[in-house]
DRENTORMI-996412 format. One record per residue (C-alpha): chain; residue number from 1; y, z, x; residue in one letter. Coordinates in pm, whole numbers, plus 50000, padded with zeros to 5 digits. Layout:
{"A", NUM, {Y, Z, X}, "A"}
...
% end
This chain:
{"A", 1, {77079, 43901, 43949}, "M"}
{"A", 2, {77368, 43982, 44129}, "V"}
{"A", 3, {77382, 44290, 43982}, "I"}
{"A", 4, {77071, 44392, 44037}, "I"}
{"A", 5, {76993, 44182, 44433}, "F"}
{"A", 6, {77326, 44217, 44555}, "E"}
{"A", 7, {77382, 44536, 44657}, "E"}
{"A", 8, {77570, 44611, 44962}, "N"}
{"A", 9, {77834, 44377, 44800}, "N"}
{"A", 10, {78086, 44573, 44536}, "V"}
{"A", 11, {78313, 44284, 44482}, "E"}
{"A", 12, {78046, 44059, 44358}, "K"}
{"A", 13, {77859, 44300, 44127}, "R"}
{"A", 14, {78227, 44383, 43970}, "Y"}
{"A", 15, {78275, 44032, 43939}, "R"}
{"A", 16, {77898, 43983, 43795}, "A"}
{"A", 17, {77991, 44258, 43559}, "I"}
{"A", 18, {78277, 44134, 43433}, "D"}
{"A", 19, {78108, 43778, 43385}, "F"}
{"A", 20, {77874, 43917, 43210}, "F"}
{"A", 21, {78050, 44072, 42973}, "F"}
{"A", 22, {78298, 43740, 42891}, "I"}
{"A", 23, {77959, 43578, 42831}, "I"}
{"A", 24, {77850, 43834, 42539}, "V"}
{"A", 25, {78168, 43804, 42388}, "C"}
{"A", 26, {78207, 43486, 42357}, "M"}
{"A", 27, {77839, 43441, 42228}, "F"}
{"A", 28, {77926, 43645, 41999}, "I"}
{"A", 29, {78223, 43486, 41860}, "C"}
{"A", 30, {78027, 43154, 41868}, "T"}
{"A", 31, {77727, 43304, 41690}, "V"}
{"A", 32, {77999, 43475, 41388}, "D"}
{"A", 33, {78120, 43125, 41353}, "R"}
{"A", 34, {77818, 42973, 41304}, "S"}
{"A", 35, {77710, 43143, 41025}, "F"}
{"A", 36, {78038, 43222, 40881}, "R"}
{"A", 37, {78204, 42884, 40920}, "P"}
{"A", 38, {78399, 42990, 40589}, "E"}
{"A", 39, {78682, 43220, 40751}, "K"}
{"A", 40, {78707, 42857, 41020}, "V"}
{"A", 41, {78731, 42655, 40738}, "M"}
{"A", 42, {78991, 42872, 40515}, "R"}
{"A", 43, {79223, 42856, 40896}, "M"}
{"A", 44, {79216, 42485, 40922}, "I"}
{"A", 45, {79357, 42444, 40546}, "D"}
{"A", 46, {79593, 42687, 40623}, "L"}
{"A", 47, {79693, 42502, 40911}, "I"}
{"A", 48, {79668, 42164, 40793}, "E"}
{"A", 49, {79744, 42292, 40430}, "G"}
{"A", 50, {80046, 42101, 40228}, "D"}
{"A", 51, {80358, 42277, 40181}, "L"}
{"A", 52, {80329, 42308, 39802}, "M"}
{"A", 53, {80140, 42133, 39563}, "N"}
{"A", 54, {80305, 41876, 39300}, "E"}
{"A", 55, {80301, 42118, 39008}, "C"}
{"A", 56, {80537, 42369, 39207}, "M"}
{"A", 57, {80719, 42054, 39331}, "R"}
{"A", 58, {80827, 41902, 38958}, "S"}
{"A", 59, {80897, 42317, 38858}, "G"}
{"A", 60, {81236, 42229, 39147}, "F"}
{"A", 61, {81538, 42228, 38880}, "V"}
{"A", 62, {81748, 42090, 39167}, "N"}
{"A", 63, {81570, 41823, 39383}, "E"}
{"A", 64, {81822, 41859, 39640}, "K"}
{"A", 65, {81636, 42223, 39705}, "K"}
{"A", 66, {81286, 42030, 39774}, "W"}
{"A", 67, {81399, 41781, 39993}, "V"}
{"A", 68, {81605, 42050, 40236}, "K"}
{"A", 69, {81246, 42243, 40214}, "I"}
{"A", 70, {81031, 41958, 40307}, "F"}
{"A", 71, {81257, 41857, 40541}, "K"}
{"A", 72, {81239, 42184, 40733}, "N"}
{"A", 73, {80835, 42195, 40676}, "Y"}
{"A", 74, {80779, 41816, 40832}, "T"}
{"A", 75, {80975, 41958, 41135}, "Q"}
{"A", 76, {80754, 42270, 41155}, "K"}
{"A", 77, {80459, 42038, 41149}, "K"}
{"A", 78, {80607, 41834, 41445}, "E"}
{"A", 79, {80650, 42125, 41613}, "Y"}
{"A", 80, {80308, 42250, 41585}, "M"}
{"A", 81, {80167, 41953, 41711}, "D"}
{"A", 82, {80348, 41981, 41984}, "S"}
{"A", 83, {80273, 42285, 42038}, "F"}
{"A", 84, {79877, 42241, 42020}, "F"}
{"A", 85, {79930, 41966, 42312}, "K"}
{"A", 86, {80147, 42101, 42524}, "H"}
{"A", 87, {79867, 42451, 42557}, "M"}
{"A", 88, {79559, 42209, 42524}, "Y"}
{"A", 89, {79741, 42091, 42871}, "F"}
{"A", 90, {79789, 42434, 43008}, "V"}
{"A", 91, {79438, 42528, 42930}, "S"}
{"A", 92, {79299, 42263, 43098}, "M"}
{"A", 93, {79515, 42365, 43389}, "C"}
{"A", 94, {79390, 42696, 43394}, "V"}
{"A", 95, {79035, 42566, 43375}, "Y"}
{"A", 96, {79084, 42346, 43694}, "V"}
{"A", 97, {79257, 42667, 43858}, "A"}
{"A", 98, {78988, 42885, 43758}, "I"}
{"A", 99, {78728, 42656, 43922}, "I"}
{"A", 100, {78910, 42584, 44266}, "G"}
{"A", 101, {79071, 42963, 44286}, "R"}
{"A", 102, {78757, 43058, 44522}, "N"}
{"A", 103, {78747, 42756, 44724}, "L"}
{"A", 104, {79112, 42826, 44736}, "L"}
{"A", 105, {79070, 43181, 44902}, "N"}
{"A", 106, {78794, 43028, 45126}, "E"}
{"A", 107, {79090, 42761, 45247}, "F"}
{"A", 108, {79370, 43052, 45299}, "L"}
{"A", 109, {79163, 43289, 45482}, "E"}
{"A", 110, {79113, 42973, 45682}, "G"}
{"A", 111, {78742, 43017, 45728}, "K"}
{"A", 112, {78523, 42754, 45888}, "A"}
{"A", 113, {78309, 42548, 45665}, "P"}
{"A", 114, {77986, 42745, 45591}, "E"}
{"A", 115, {77644, 42618, 45751}, "E"}
{"A", 116, {77456, 42801, 45474}, "S"}
{"A", 117, {77494, 42645, 45140}, "F"}
{"A", 118, {77451, 43000, 44962}, "K"}
{"A", 119, {77793, 43078, 45126}, "E"}
{"A", 120, {77977, 42768, 44965}, "W"}
{"A", 121, {78222, 42880, 44693}, "P"}
{"A", 122, {78141, 42844, 44370}, "T"}
{"A", 123, {78355, 42944, 44057}, "P"}
{"A", 124, {78136, 43245, 43950}, "I"}
{"A", 125, {77936, 43451, 44204}, "V"}
{"A", 126, {77547, 43382, 44171}, "Y"}
{"A", 127, {77219, 43462, 44381}, "W"}
{"A", 128, {77086, 43210, 44574}, "C"}
{"A", 129, {76678, 43292, 44567}, "P"}
{"A", 130, {76487, 43238, 44941}, "S"}
{"A", 131, {76364, 42854, 44986}, "G"}
{"A", 132, {76685, 42747, 44755}, "Y"}
{"A", 133, {76961, 42704, 45027}, "D"}
{"A", 134, {76997, 42343, 44996}, "N"}
{"A", 135, {77252, 42103, 44856}, "L"}
{"A", 136, {77027, 41976, 44536}, "A"}
{"A", 137, {77035, 42378, 44462}, "F"}
{"A", 138, {77385, 42432, 44501}, "F"}
{"A", 139, {77554, 42119, 44334}, "L"}
{"A", 140, {77320, 42196, 44037}, "L"}
{"A", 141, {77466, 42553, 44013}, "V"}
{"A", 142, {77817, 42443, 44040}, "E"}
{"A", 143, {77749, 42175, 43775}, "T"}
{"A", 144, {77616, 42459, 43538}, "I"}
{"A", 145, {77889, 42707, 43618}, "Q"}
{"A", 146, {78184, 42423, 43549}, "C"}
{"A", 147, {78012, 42325, 43195}, "T"}
{"A", 148, {77965, 42697, 43120}, "L"}
{"A", 149, {78335, 42773, 43239}, "L"}
{"A", 150, {78476, 42461, 42985}, "Y"}
{"A", 151, {78301, 42596, 42702}, "V"}
{"A", 152, {78408, 42944, 42748}, "M"}
{"A", 153, {78746, 42837, 42777}, "L"}
{"A", 154, {78738, 42546, 42479}, "I"}
{"A", 155, {78635, 42875, 42267}, "E"}
{"A", 156, {78906, 43076, 42375}, "G"}
{"A", 157, {79145, 42800, 42300}, "F"}
{"A", 158, {79049, 42741, 41983}, "C"}
{"A", 159, {79073, 43125, 41892}, "Q"}
{"A", 160, {79383, 43186, 42057}, "I"}
{"A", 161, {79578, 42880, 41965}, "F"}
{"A", 162, {79436, 42846, 41597}, "T"}
{"A", 163, {79591, 43204, 41564}, "T"}
{"A", 164, {79904, 43111, 41749}, "C"}
{"A", 165, {79926, 42794, 41472}, "L"}
{"A", 166, {79812, 42994, 41169}, "A"}
{"A", 167, {80121, 43215, 41250}, "T"}
{"A", 168, {80375, 42917, 41280}, "E"}
{"A", 169, {80253, 42840, 40912}, "R"}
{"A", 170, {80334, 43190, 40789}, "V"}
{"A", 171, {80678, 43181, 40974}, "L"}
{"A", 172, {80730, 42815, 40744}, "T"}
{"A", 173, {80658, 43027, 40473}, "D"}
{"A", 174, {80870, 43297, 40529}, "F"}
{"A", 175, {81196, 43033, 40596}, "S"}
{"A", 176, {81078, 42841, 40289}, "T"}
{"A", 177, {81102, 43211, 40079}, "T"}
{"A", 178, {81476, 43237, 40265}, "Y"}
{"A", 179, {81570, 42903, 40155}, "M"}
{"A", 180, {81468, 42980, 39802}, "L"}
{"A", 181, {81671, 43293, 39720}, "L"}
{"A", 182, {81955, 43132, 39896}, "E"}
{"A", 183, {81941, 42897, 39661}, "S"}
{"A", 184, {81961, 43171, 39364}, "I"}
{"A", 185, {82287, 43306, 39537}, "N"}
{"A", 186, {82405, 42988, 39528}, "Y"}
{"A", 187, {82274, 42824, 39185}, "D"}
{"A", 188, {82299, 43160, 38974}, "Y"}
{"A", 189, {82590, 43399, 39153}, "P"}
{"A", 190, {82683, 43697, 38918}, "E"}
{"A", 191, {83040, 43520, 38845}, "S"}
{"A", 192, {82901, 43261, 38636}, "E"}
{"A", 193, {82585, 43338, 38487}, "I"}
{"A", 194, {82530, 43329, 38151}, "V"}
{"A", 195, {82441, 43680, 37974}, "D"}
{"A", 196, {82459, 43639, 37579}, "Y"}
{"A", 197, {82407, 43972, 37541}, "Y"}
{"A", 198, {82783, 44068, 37682}, "S"}
{"A", 199, {82942, 43733, 37765}, "K"}
{"A", 200, {82988, 43603, 37416}, "R"}
{"A", 201, {83248, 43297, 37503}, "A"}
{"A", 202, {82934, 43064, 37596}, "H"}
{"A", 203, {82717, 42931, 37364}, "S"}
{"A", 204, {82382, 43025, 37281}, "I"}
{"A", 205, {82290, 42727, 37356}, "Q"}
{"A", 206, {82441, 42731, 37734}, "D"}
{"A", 207, {82302, 43075, 37736}, "S"}
{"A", 208, {81926, 42964, 37703}, "S"}
{"A", 209, {81931, 42652, 37893}, "R"}
{"A", 210, {82071, 42877, 38253}, "F"}
{"A", 211, {81797, 43135, 38133}, "E"}
{"A", 212, {81535, 42883, 38139}, "K"}
{"A", 213, {81650, 42735, 38458}, "N"}
{"A", 214, {81674, 43078, 38580}, "L"}
{"A", 215, {81281, 43160, 38486}, "K"}
{"A", 216, {81168, 42796, 38633}, "T"}
{"A", 217, {81354, 42870, 39016}, "D"}
{"A", 218, {81254, 43221, 38997}, "L"}
{"A", 219, {80869, 43118, 38923}, "D"}
{"A", 220, {80838, 42894, 39215}, "V"}
{"A", 221, {80972, 43177, 39419}, "I"}
{"A", 222, {80714, 43443, 39295}, "V"}
{"A", 223, {80461, 43153, 39415}, "K"}
{"A", 224, {80559, 43092, 39719}, "C"}
{"A", 225, {80615, 43455, 39805}, "H"}
{"A", 226, {80233, 43496, 39649}, "Q"}
{"A", 227, {80120, 43208, 39922}, "N"}
{"A", 228, {80338, 43377, 40149}, "L"}
{"A", 229, {80121, 43676, 40168}, "N"}
{"A", 230, {79756, 43529, 40102}, "S"}
{"A", 231, {79822, 43277, 40402}, "N"}
{"A", 232, {79898, 43613, 40647}, "F"}
{"A", 233, {79609, 43771, 40505}, "K"}
{"A", 234, {79384, 43447, 40562}, "T"}
{"A", 235, {79559, 43466, 40943}, "C"}
{"A", 236, {79509, 43869, 40977}, "A"}
{"A", 237, {79150, 43830, 40936}, "D"}
{"A", 238, {79079, 43536, 41137}, "Y"}
{"A", 239, {79282, 43675, 41423}, "A"}
{"A", 240, {79158, 44043, 41407}, "A"}
{"A", 241, {78825, 43958, 41644}, "Y"}
{"A", 242, {78974, 43695, 41912}, "G"}
{"A", 243, {79285, 43831, 41971}, "T"}
{"A", 244, {79084, 44157, 42104}, "V"}
{"A", 245, {78793, 44017, 42236}, "V"}
{"A", 246, {79020, 43776, 42437}, "L"}
{"A", 247, {79254, 44091, 42517}, "T"}
{"A", 248, {78954, 44263, 42668}, "C"}
{"A", 249, {78832, 43972, 42859}, "I"}
{"A", 250, {79180, 43903, 43041}, "I"}
{"A", 251, {79233, 44273, 43100}, "Y"}
{"A", 252, {78897, 44308, 43264}, "S"}
{"A", 253, {78977, 43991, 43488}, "D"}
{"A", 254, {79285, 44123, 43573}, "T"}
{"A", 255, {79130, 44448, 43693}, "V"}
{"A", 256, {78911, 44294, 43893}, "I"}
{"A", 257, {79216, 44056, 44070}, "S"}
{"A", 258, {79369, 44389, 44104}, "I"}
{"A", 259, {79074, 44525, 44275}, "Y"}
{"A", 260, {79087, 44234, 44520}, "T"}
{"A", 261, {79424, 44224, 44577}, "V"}
{"A", 262, {79412, 44607, 44712}, "M"}
{"A", 263, {79130, 44524, 44923}, "K"}
{"A", 264, {79245, 44169, 45075}, "A"}
{"A", 265, {79359, 44174, 45426}, "N"}
{"A", 266, {79473, 43832, 45431}, "N"}
{"A", 267, {79837, 43808, 45266}, "F"}
{"A", 268, {79799, 43461, 45154}, "K"}
{"A", 269, {79432, 43564, 44948}, "V"}
{"A", 270, {79693, 43843, 44791}, "M"}
{"A", 271, {79921, 43599, 44680}, "L"}
{"A", 272, {79696, 43372, 44553}, "N"}
{"A", 273, {79537, 43671, 44338}, "F"}
{"A", 274, {79853, 43807, 44224}, "A"}
{"A", 275, {79962, 43522, 44096}, "V"}
{"A", 276, {79701, 43425, 43933}, "A"}
{"A", 277, {79697, 43788, 43768}, "C"}
{"A", 278, {79993, 43683, 43628}, "I"}
{"A", 279, {79968, 43377, 43477}, "F"}
{"A", 280, {79618, 43465, 43273}, "I"}
{"A", 281, {79784, 43745, 43189}, "N"}
{"A", 282, {80086, 43470, 43011}, "L"}
{"A", 283, {79787, 43303, 42817}, "I"}
{"A", 284, {79713, 43638, 42582}, "I"}
{"A", 285, {80073, 43710, 42588}, "L"}
{"A", 286, {80089, 43422, 42364}, "F"}
{"A", 287, {79945, 43600, 42060}, "S"}
{"A", 288, {80145, 43917, 42097}, "Y"}
{"A", 289, {80446, 43695, 42108}, "H"}
{"A", 290, {80385, 43543, 41763}, "H"}
{"A", 291, {80298, 43878, 41679}, "G"}
{"A", 292, {80624, 43973, 41711}, "Q"}
{"A", 293, {80781, 43667, 41524}, "K"}
{"A", 294, {80609, 43788, 41234}, "I"}
{"A", 295, {80732, 44186, 41273}, "V"}
{"A", 296, {81087, 43989, 41314}, "N"}
{"A", 297, {81061, 43866, 40936}, "Q"}
{"A", 298, {81030, 44156, 40785}, "N"}
{"A", 299, {81415, 44318, 40797}, "D"}
{"A", 300, {81479, 43895, 40739}, "Y"}
{"A", 301, {81335, 43932, 40426}, "L"}
{"A", 302, {81425, 44238, 40293}, "R"}
{"A", 303, {81795, 44132, 40340}, "R"}
{"A", 304, {81733, 43786, 40171}, "H"}
{"A", 305, {81577, 44015, 39855}, "L"}
{"A", 306, {81862, 44212, 39884}, "T"}
{"A", 307, {82145, 43980, 39843}, "E"}
{"A", 308, {81979, 43840, 39536}, "V"}
{"A", 309, {82243, 43883, 39262}, "P"}
{"A", 310, {82074, 44043, 39003}, "W"}
{"A", 311, {82305, 44297, 38811}, "V"}
{"A", 312, {82404, 44072, 38493}, "D"}
{"A", 313, {82037, 43948, 38510}, "K"}
{"A", 314, {81787, 43969, 38261}, "P"}
{"A", 315, {81534, 44220, 38276}, "T"}
{"A", 316, {81220, 44008, 38354}, "W"}
{"A", 317, {81403, 43876, 38629}, "F"}
{"A", 318, {81538, 44254, 38754}, "K"}
{"A", 319, {81110, 44336, 38740}, "S"}
{"A", 320, {81017, 44045, 38916}, "S"}
{"A", 321, {81292, 44107, 39187}, "L"}
{"A", 322, {81162, 44485, 39242}, "C"}
{"A", 323, {80819, 44400, 39273}, "I"}
{"A", 324, {80885, 44169, 39585}, "M"}
{"A", 325, {81136, 44437, 39711}, "M"}
{"A", 326, {80831, 44652, 39669}, "R"}
{"A", 327, {80600, 44472, 39894}, "R"}
{"A", 328, {80883, 44359, 40131}, "A"}
{"A", 329, {80886, 44734, 40180}, "N"}
{"A", 330, {80523, 44736, 40324}, "I"}
{"A", 331, {80580, 44574, 40699}, "D"}
{"A", 332, {80398, 44279, 40726}, "T"}
{"A", 333, {80219, 44310, 41080}, "E"}
{"A", 334, {79929, 44157, 41275}, "L"}
{"A", 335, {79726, 44442, 41349}, "K"}
{"A", 336, {79380, 44353, 41458}, "P"}
{"A", 337, {79166, 44667, 41321}, "Y"}
{"A", 338, {79410, 44859, 41239}, "G"}
{"A", 339, {79407, 44940, 41638}, "V"}
{"A", 340, {79739, 44844, 41712}, "Y"}
{"A", 341, {80026, 44565, 41655}, "V"}
{"A", 342, {80032, 44237, 41830}, "L"}
{"A", 343, {80397, 44250, 41926}, "N"}
{"A", 344, {80620, 44277, 42259}, "H"}
{"A", 345, {80584, 44645, 42287}, "E"}
{"A", 346, {80220, 44652, 42236}, "S"}
{"A", 347, {80147, 44424, 42526}, "F"}
{"A", 348, {80359, 44621, 42770}, "K"}
{"A", 349, {80215, 44951, 42678}, "D"}
{"A", 350, {79810, 44796, 42723}, "V"}
{"A", 351, {79986, 44619, 43010}, "G"}
{"A", 352, {80097, 44965, 43176}, "L"}
{"A", 353, {79762, 45181, 43115}, "R"}
{"A", 354, {79542, 44883, 43320}, "Q"}
% end
C-alpha cells in the first residue's frame, strides 16, 4: 500500500519495494523447502552425520590412525557447535538492531515525539488508512512487523549458517583425506615397500602381507575421497538458491542505505546507516569466506596427492592414485548456478558494482 499511496515520499516507496522483494524471495524459499524437504534432510544428515561407519573403521591396519582422525573430527564438531551458538547470538543482535534502527534515527535527529501515531517509527514503513490513527492500530502493526521480521531472520539464518556448517563438515573431510594420505607416506615409503617383482631379498609371504595392508589402507582413502565429493555436491546444491537470494537481499538493502546516507542532513544519521550497511554486509561475507576455504583446499589436495610414494607400488595402486589426481584437477568450488564462485574476490567484485 505504501508503493501505491505514498507518491510524494520516494524514500518510503523505495523501502517498501525493497521489503516486498525480500518477502517474495523468502516466501519462495519457504515453499521450496516445504515441498522438497529431502534437500534439508540431506543437509542435516551431512552436518550431524558420523565421520565414518564402522566397516571403514575396521579397515584401518593401524588403529592409531583412527584415533588421530577421530580426535580431529571431535574437535571440529565442538568448533561447529560453538560457531552455531555465537552466530545465533549475533543474529539476535542484528534482529534487535533492525527493529530499533528507525527509532534510533528519530532519536539521533532530535525530533520531538509526534502527536500522530502514524508518524511514530516502526521497523518497516507502512500506510495508515484514515480513521486508524490510534495507539491500538500502531501496536498491532508493530507486533505484526516484529513477528514477520523474526520469521524472515530465522529463514535467512537457517540458509546461511546451514551452508557454513556444511562447509565446515566438508573441510573436515578434506583434513581426514590429508591425514590418510600422509599415513601412506609414513607407512609405505618407497625405500621400504616390498615389490616382489624387483626385490627378491624378501619372502613372498612378506610381500603379500605388505600388499594386503596397502590395499586395505588405499580402500579407506578411496572411500573417504568419494565421501568428500558426495558431501560437497550435497552442500553446493543446497547452498545455491539461498546464497543468491541472501546476496540480492542484503545488497538491495545496502543500496537503500547508501541512498539514505546521501540524502541525510544529520551526520549522526549518516553514521548510523553507514555502520549498519557495513555490518549487514559482514553477514553475507560468512558464506563467501567459507567458499574461500573450500577453494583453498584444491592446491592442498593436489600437493598431498603428488607427495604420495608411487614409483614402486603395484599397478592397481597407481591406477587409483591417477583417478584421484584427475578428479583433483577439477577445482572444488561453491558456484551457485555456475554464475560466480564464492570467494573473497567475488565478494569484492559484487560490492564494487553496487
